[in-house]
N, C-alpha and C positions, 0 to 999 in steps of 0.2 A: 897864359899870363894871368896872375891873380893879384888883386888889390885887397888889402885887409880892410875890414870895417873900421877898426881903430878905436872903438868905444867899449869893447869888452862885452862879455855875456852877462846879462842881468836876468835872473830867473832861469827857468829851464827852457832852452830853445828846442825847437823841433829838430829831429834828425834831418840833416841837410840833404839836399838833392845831389845825386852823384853826377857831377858834370863830366866825369870821364867817359860816360856812356854817350855823350853828345857827339855827333859826327860834325865837327867844327868846319870841315871843308864845305859842307852844305849850307853853312850859315854865311850869307853874303853880308857886306857892310850895311846894305839897306835893311835886311832882316835884323841885324844886330842893333841898328839904330832904333828900329821899331820896338824890339824887345827891351832895350835900355830905357826908352821913353815910357813904356808901360811899367817897368820896374820902378822908375822914379815916381810915377804917379801913385803906384801902390804903396810905396814907402811913405809918401806924403799923406796918403789916406790913413795909414796906421798912425802917423804923428798927429793928425787931426783928431782921431779917436782917443788917443792918449791925452791930448789937450782937453777934450771934452770930459773925460773921466776925472782929470785933475780939477776942472772947473766945478763939476758936481761935488767932488769931495770938499772943495773950498767953500761952496755954498752950505753944505751940511755942517762943516766945521764952524762957520760963522753963526749958525744957529745953536749948535751944541755947546760951544764954549760959554756963552752967557747963561744958558740954562744950568750948566754944571756949576758955574760961579754962584748963581742965585740959590741953587739948592744947597751948596756948601755953606753959604752965608746963613741961610735959614737953619741949617743943621747946627752950626756953631752957636747961633743965638738961642736955639731951643735946647741946647745940650743939658742944662740943669733941670729944666722943668717939663721937658717933653715926656710923653708916655713911652713905654717900651715898644708898643706897636708902631708908633710914629717914628721912633728911632730906627727900628728894623726896616721900615719902608724907605726911609731916607738913605740909610747905608746901602741898601740894595739898589736903589735908583742911582746913587752916586757911583757905585761900582760899575753898573752897566754903562753909564755915561762916560766914565773914565776909559773903559774898554773901547767904546766907540771912538773916543778921541785918539786913542793909540792907533787904531786901525786907519783912521783918516790921516793921521800924521805919517804913517808908513806910506800911504799913497802919495803924499805931498813931498816926501823926501826927494831931493834932487837925484835923478838918475840920468846919465848921459844917453841920449838917443843917437842913432847913427845918421850921419848926414847922407844926402843923396849924391853928393859929389865927392870925388877923390881929392886928396891933397896934392898940390903940385910937386912937393918933395918926393912923394911916392913914385910918381911917374919918372922922375929923373934918377932917383937913387936906385931903383930896381931895373932901370934900362928899358922901360916901356916905350920911351920915345924912339927907340931904335926900330921897333916893329911898325906895322901899318896901323891905320886908324881902326880897321876892323878888329885887329887883335886887342887893341886897347878897349874897344867897346865890349868884346867878348869877356875880357877880364873883369870889366866893371859890372857886367850882367851877373857874373858869378859872385862878386863881392856884394852886390845889392841883394842877392838871394839870401846870403848869410846875414846881412843887416836886417832884412825883413823878418827872418826867423828869430833873431834876438829881440827885435822891437815887438814882435807879436807875443813873445814870452813876457815882456814888460806889461803889455796891455792885458794879457790874461791874468797876471798876478794882481794888477791894480783892480781889475774887474772883480776878482774873487774877494779881495779885501773890501771893496765897496759893497758887494752883496752881503758879506758878513756884517758890515756896519749897519746896513738897512734892516737885516733880520734882528740884530740887537736893538735897534731903535724901535722896531715894532714890538719886541718882547719886553722891553724894560718897564713899561707901565703895568703890564700884566704881572711881571715878577715882583714889582713893588707892592702891588695890591695883594698878591699871594703872601709876601713876607709880612705885610700888615695883618692879614687874616690869620696866619699861623701864629704870629706873636700874640694877637688878641686871644686866640683860643688857648694858648699856653699860659697867658697871664690870668685870664678870667675863667678858665676851665671849661 
């Protein structure tokens, strides 16, 4: 018996474990309850990590947005009288900060996570209530594995986006200085 995760696949999930190879007759209700409890804890652990990643992205965004706004304001105010090297550095810095903002916003986009519990309608519409409790637990264990694979893919995607944002954050001052130096060399020979 299988229960769907119900939230869809976000990102690229791992190849699922083949539950058809499990000798279900050897899995007692006590073992199924233990495995189910462990699976729920693992899924909750993944959700806490995803929440932590979202919190880090929000903190970085709360710093990046005012910096980009200030830089853009300065750039607009200096447009007529600024030197070419300063304009080049400003455009470069603004482009990097904009890319960082896009990455952080992709992390913060709402994506549904899989709950650790099944919906009551699933148990009744699929006829799970006709089987024993051990069968329900075994089905839930299979569903939780799929849910963990999907949520792990969400965590991996958000982690990669956050790492890219951090690399851009570290690189943008260097790129802005390099743009200023190149523009200075081109203008003054």
